[in-house]
N, C-alpha and C positions, 0 to 999 in steps of 0.2 A: 504494500500500500504506500503510495507516494505521500510525502508530508502534506501536500496541498489537499489531499483527500481525507486527512485525519480528522476524525470527529470524536469528541468526548462529551457525551450528554448534550449534543446539539451545539457545541462550541467549536468553531472552526480554528484551524491552525493560526490564521491571521488574528483572530480575536484573542487567542492565547498569547501571542507575541505582543499585542497591544496591551493586554492586561499585565504582562511581565514588565513592559516599559513603564506603565503607570506606577506599579509598585516600586520600581527603581527610584522614582522621584521621592519616595518616602525613606530612602536609604541614606540620606544625608541630613545630619542634625541641623545644619544651617537652613536647609529648606524647610524643615519642620518648625524651626524658630520663626521663620518668616510667615509661614501659614498660621501659626498660633498668634503672631502679632496682628495678623489681619482679621482675626476673629472679632476684634472690636470695631471693624469697619475699615473703610478705605484710607490709605495713607500714601504719601509720596515717599520717594527713596530716602530723602533726608530724615524723615520721621522714622522709617524702618531702621535705618542705620543707627540712629540714636537709641532706639528701643532695644535692639539686639547687640549693640556695641560692636559693630563691624564696619569696615570701610565701604565706601560707595561702589568701588569696582567689584568687590566680592558679592555684594548684595545685588547689584545690577545683573551680574552674571547668573546668579541663582534665579532671579525674577524672570529672566529670559527663558530659562529651562522650565520653570513652573508655568509660564504663559504658553509655551509650546505644548506642554502636557495638558493644557486646558484646566489647570488647577487655580490659576489666577487670571484676572482680566484687567485691562487698563483703560483709562479714559484720559484725554488731554483737556486741560483747562488753561488756556494761554500757553505759557512755556512749561508749566508743571504737568507731570504725568502722575496720576493717582492709580494705585493698585488696590484690588479687592479680591476676595475669594470668588472664583467663577460661579459657584452655586453652593447650596447647603449640603450637597453630597460630600464636599471636602471636609466639612466639620464632622459629618457622620463617619467617614472613613477613619479619621483621626481618633474620634471618640471610641469607635469599635476596636481599634488597635490598642488604645490605652486600656480599655476594659480587658482586653485579652491578656496584656502583660501583667495586669494587677490580679489575675486569678490565682 
């Protein structure tokens, strides 16, 4: 059976790869810090940097990865760009992970 034909309970190989890529986003503590910081609402890079005590270059790099993974979204207001969680699913994923490690 070719990889592209692989099915596990109705999940395609492509979906499995996308799911693995999604979970890779949660494998970095800086990205988790950024996501937690955005639980309170949208913030610009300067605010996120101050909250998590990291430099702008590192935060911007992680925000790009999180945006590509559709975990955060952005909006422009003049020269400023504000970031927020893409949707409530992000909080749910993190909450479920936290609940799991606390068992």
